[in-house]
N, C-alpha and C positions, 0 to 999 in steps of 0.2 A: 531284626525284622522277624515278626511272628509268623508262624505257619497257620494257615486258615483251613479248617476242616468242617464240613457239613456232615453230620451223622445223626442217626436216630438215638433217642434217649435209651432205648433198649440195647443198643450196641455199645454203650459206654460201660466201662468197668464199674463194679459195684461201688468202689470208692468215689469215682467221678459222679455217679448217679446221686450218691448221698451229698456230695459237694454242691451239685446243681439244686437239689431239694433245699439245702441249707441257704443258698443264695435267694431262693424264692419260697420262703416259709408259708406265704399266704396263697401259693399256687402260681400258675403260669399266666393266668388270664390277662393281667395288666401288662405283662412284659412281652406277650406274644406278638410277633410280626408275621404278616402274610408275605411269602416269597413266591413270586410268579416265575414260572419256568418258561423258556422260549416256545415250547410246544402248546402253551395254553393251560397246562396243569399248574397246580400250586400246592404249597404245603405251609404249615405254620411252624415257627421255630422261635427259640429264645436264645439270646446270646449268653455265652459263658466263656470267660477268659482265664487262662492260667499264665504262668510266666513265659512259657514257650509257645503255647497254642491258643488261637482264638477260635472257639467252637461256635457253630450255629447248630443248636441241638433241635432236631425235628421232634415235635410233640404230636401225639394223636389227638385229633379233635373230632368229636362226633357231632354231626349236624343233624338236627331234628327236622326233617322235611315235612312230616305229617302234622306238625302243630298248627299250621295255618288252615289246613283243611278242617281240623277239629274245631278251631275257633269259629270259622264261618258257619259250620253246621250248628253250633250252639246258638248263635245269634240270629240266623236267617231262616232256619227251617221251622221255627215255631210260628204259629198264627198269632197275630196281634189281637188281643182281646179288646173289644170296644171299638175297633176300627170302623165297623159298619155304622155305629152310632155317631161317630165323629163325621163320617162322610155324609150322612143324611141330614146333618144339622144345618146346612146352608140351603134355603129354599130357592134362591136365585140359580144355583147350580143345577137344580132338578129340571129346569127348562131346556137344558142342553141335550144333545144326542146321547142315548143310553150307552154307546160304546165308550164315551168319555168317563163313565162311572167306574170302570175297571181300573184298579190301582195295582201296579206291579212294583216290586221292590228289587 
């Protein structure tokens, strides 16, 4: 029966680090699994087995939280050119209350 160990990649010996890198030559992305802890925290890890030990090797993952804010800014802060021309194109709509003419996105 194998011993099971959860450890950080940085805590492995240099030899084991090289062996893990050799097992995942294209990186850890496709092999990573999310491990949820009972307190609600989580970490990402990749499995690595030797003859005696089954490792769950924690890997550092950087999450880019700012990317969504930047994307929204690029698409929604610019004024749409020609929107006034399109809005005034329907003569039937001009008979309605002027408060209906305001368009918000």
